[in-house]
C-alpha positions in Angstrom: 101.6 111.1 97.4 101.3 109.2 100.5 103.9 109.1 103.1 104.1 105.2 102.7 104.9 105.3 99.1 108.0 103.7 98.1 109.3 105.2 94.8 112.0 104.1 92.6 114.3 106.3 94.0 113.4 105.1 97.2 114.8 101.6 96.3 117.9 103.2 95.2 119.0 103.7 98.5 119.5 101.3 101.4 117.1 102.6 103.6 114.2 102.4 100.9 115.2 99.3 100.2 114.9 97.8 103.8 111.4 99.8 104.0 110.3 98.2 100.9 111.3 94.8 102.9 109.4 95.7 106.0 112.5 95.7 108.2 112.8 98.1 110.9 116.5 99.2 110.3 116.6 100.6 114.1 116.0 96.7 115.0 118.8 95.2 113.4 122.1 94.0 114.7 125.8 95.3 112.9 125.7 91.5 111.4 122.4 91.8 110.1 122.7 94.9 109.0 125.7 94.0 106.9 124.1 90.9 105.6 121.2 93.1 104.4 123.5 95.8 103.0 125.2 93.0 100.5 121.7 91.9 99.4 121.1 95.3 98.5 124.7 96.2 96.6 123.9 92.6 94.9 120.5 93.9 94.1 121.5 97.4 92.7 124.4 95.8 90.7 121.8 93.8 88.8 119.4 96.3 88.4 122.5 98.9 86.7 123.6 96.0 84.5 120.0 95.4 82.9 119.4 97.2 79.8 116.4 99.9 79.5 113.6 98.9 77.5 113.4 102.0 75.6 111.0 103.0 72.5 109.0 99.8 72.0 108.3 99.4 68.2 104.8 98.4 68.2 103.7 97.9 64.3 99.8 98.9 63.4 98.0 95.9 62.6 94.8 96.9 60.9 91.7 96.3 63.1 93.7 96.1 66.4 93.4 98.1 69.3 96.4 98.8 71.9 95.8 100.5 75.2 98.8 101.7 77.4 99.2 102.8 81.1 101.9 105.4 81.4 103.5 107.1 84.0 103.9 110.8 83.5 107.3 111.7 85.1 107.8 115.6 84.4 108.0 115.6 80.8 108.7 111.9 80.3 105.8 109.5 79.8 106.9 105.7 81.1 104.9 102.8 79.7 104.1 100.6 82.6 101.5 98.4 81.1 99.8 97.7 78.1 96.6 95.7 76.4 96.2 94.4 73.0 92.7 93.4 71.5 93.7 91.6 68.3 91.3 91.7 65.2 90.5 88.1 65.9 89.3 88.7 69.5 91.9 87.9 71.6 93.2 89.9 74.3 96.8 90.1 75.9 97.9 92.3 78.7 101.6 92.9 79.3 104.2 94.4 81.1 107.2 96.0 79.4 110.4 94.0 80.1 113.7 94.2 78.4 114.1 90.5 79.2 112.2 88.7 76.9 112.7 85.1 78.6 110.2 86.0 81.0 107.3 87.0 78.7 104.7 87.4 81.4 101.2 88.0 80.3 98.0 87.0 80.8 96.0 86.4 77.6 92.1 86.2 77.2 91.1 84.1 74.1 88.5 84.2 71.7 87.7 80.8 72.6 87.1 82.2 76.4 90.2 80.4 77.6 91.6 82.7 80.0 95.3 82.3 81.8 98.4 83.5 83.1 101.8 82.9 81.5 105.9 83.2 82.3 108.6 81.9 81.3 106.9 79.8 79.1 104.7 77.9 81.7 101.0 78.6 81.9 99.2 78.8 84.9 95.9 79.6 86.9 93.8 78.7 83.6 90.0 79.2 83.6 87.1 79.0 81.0 85.2 82.2 80.7 82.5 83.1 78.0 83.6 84.2 74.4 84.8 88.3 74.1 82.4 88.7 71.2 79.5 90.5 70.2 77.2 88.1 72.9 79.2 88.9 75.5 77.2 89.7 78.4 77.7 91.5 81.9 81.5 91.3 82.8 84.8 89.6 83.5 87.7 90.4 85.8 90.8 89.9 83.9 92.9 90.9 87.1 95.0 93.6 89.4 98.4 94.3 88.4 100.9 95.7 90.6 104.6 96.3 90.6 105.0 99.2 88.4 108.1 100.9 87.2 109.0 104.1 85.3 112.7 104.9 84.8 114.0 101.7 86.1 112.0 99.8 83.2 112.9 102.7 81.1 109.9 101.7 78.5 109.1 105.0 76.7 105.7 105.4 76.0 104.7 106.9 72.5 101.0 107.8 72.6 101.0 107.2 68.6 102.0 103.9 68.8 98.3 103.4 71.3 94.7 103.6 70.3 94.4 105.3 73.6 96.3 106.2 76.9 95.7 106.0 80.4 97.9 108.6 82.1 99.0 108.3 85.5 100.9 110.9 87.9 103.9 109.7 89.9 103.2 108.8 93.3 100.4 106.3 92.6 101.6 103.5 90.8 105.4 102.2 92.5 107.1 98.8 93.3 104.6 98.4 95.8 101.9 100.4 95.6 99.0 100.9 93.7 97.3 98.7 90.8 96.2 98.6 87.1 92.9 96.7 87.2 91.7 95.6 84.1 87.7 94.0 83.3 85.7 93.0 80.1 82.5 94.3 80.1 79.5 94.4 77.9 78.8 97.8 76.6 77.1 100.3 79.1 77.8 97.6 82.2 80.3 98.5 85.0 82.8 96.0 86.3 81.5 93.8 89.0 84.6 93.0 91.3 85.1 95.4 94.4 88.7 97.0 93.8 91.2 97.4 96.9 92.0 100.9 97.5 91.1 104.2 96.5 89.8 104.6 92.6 91.9 107.0 91.2 90.9 107.1 87.5 88.5 104.7 85.1 88.9 104.7 81.9 86.3 102.9 79.4 87.6 102.1 76.1 84.7 100.8 73.5 85.1 98.7 70.9 82.6 98.1 68.2 80.8 94.8 68.4 83.0 93.4 71.4 83.1 94.0 75.0 84.7 97.0 75.8 88.0 97.3 78.1 87.9 98.8 81.5 90.8 100.3 83.1 90.6 101.2 86.7 93.8 102.8 88.5 93.9 102.2 92.0 95.9 104.1 95.0 
């Protein structure tokens, strides 16, 4: 773990909260410190009142693949990101969240349409090649940051997924680390240069379809 890594435990303290905001605590006046303290306590109260996700009940679907990214924290395994590949060819990328009204996800449809979506609104739509047996080269599906383990409380059950990319603590956090997702022709490498150090790369092959590549960066 690097010295500047901000963990979920850090965010439970006022000093860690200021570090996350990029604020020098020593440079604050008494009034500024009091104002930031109020903001910190208000946020901590909202977090405490937010229910944890718990164990997600993901029903098995014939012909579907599900790939998870999970943070190993001692004996706990926390789901922080997951991908669903439907039998029809659509691909969905999710963060586990207890507030379903947010519904933040990305989707790459069998038509080749790719977009992000949250609160029922679509944004950043692009037209890509179809993710079918004729897929060539690679398509970059994004680098996803802002990860939580115990704070979100989404328990990862490996049996619910086709495969799981397990990440040790100190790599993916509220500010640091990323889950980078690419779709590639089998035998092909992602073409987008990632930011930061590559910790691990996981290639999930799918018969007759482009492979899903998950790269974990520090």
